[in-house]
C-alpha positions in Angstrom: 115.4 118.2 87.7 115.7 114.8 86.1 113.4 112.1 87.3 116.6 109.7 87.5 117.8 113.1 89.6 114.7 113.2 91.3 114.9 108.9 92.4 119.1 109.4 93.4 118.1 112.2 95.7 115.4 110.3 97.3 115.6 109.0 101.3 118.6 111.2 101.6 120.0 109.1 98.9 119.5 105.7 99.1 116.4 105.1 97.4 117.6 103.4 94.7 119.7 101.0 97.2 116.1 100.2 98.8 114.2 99.8 95.6 117.7 97.0 94.6 117.3 95.7 98.3 113.5 94.7 97.9 114.4 92.7 94.3 117.8 91.6 95.1 120.1 92.8 93.0 122.7 95.2 93.3 122.2 99.1 93.0 124.1 99.5 89.1 121.6 97.1 88.0 118.2 98.9 89.7 120.1 101.8 88.5 120.4 101.1 85.1 117.0 99.8 84.8 115.3 103.1 86.4 117.9 104.9 83.3 116.6 103.5 81.3 112.8 103.6 83.2 112.8 107.0 83.6 112.7 108.6 80.1 109.2 107.1 80.3 107.8 107.5 83.4 108.8 111.4 83.2 106.6 110.9 80.4 103.7 110.2 81.7 103.9 112.2 84.3 103.9 115.2 82.8 101.1 113.4 80.1 99.1 113.2 83.5 100.0 116.1 85.2 98.6 118.6 82.2 95.4 117.1 82.9 95.3 117.0 85.8 96.5 119.9 88.5 95.8 118.3 91.5 97.7 115.7 90.2 100.0 118.6 89.5 100.3 120.2 92.8 101.2 116.8 95.0 103.7 115.5 92.6 105.4 119.0 93.9 104.7 118.3 97.2 106.1 115.1 96.9 109.9 116.7 95.2 109.2 119.2 97.6 109.0 116.3 100.9 112.7 115.2 98.7 110.0 111.5 98.9 110.8 110.6 103.1 108.6 108.3 102.8 109.0 104.6 101.5 108.2 103.2 97.9 107.5 99.9 98.8 105.2 101.1 102.2 102.2 101.0 99.9 103.0 99.2 96.2 100.0 99.9 94.6 100.7 103.9 94.9 103.8 102.7 92.6 101.2 100.9 89.5 98.2 103.4 90.3 97.6 106.4 88.8 
């Protein structure tokens, strides 16, 4: 499953709308921007997960939980690691 697919399915398919609303842009613009960012996100996640088994397991747990929490509730989580 690709990163963009996970993001599109997160929060019951509402993640892109949530991000779009927080940035005051439409969901289509958000999807286009995320599609451009996803290859870099995936490469960074793969690199970090390879080096840190705990991080890798946390990522798997997040995917299994379908990322139901809002990423905007803890914005530091989007930029730290």
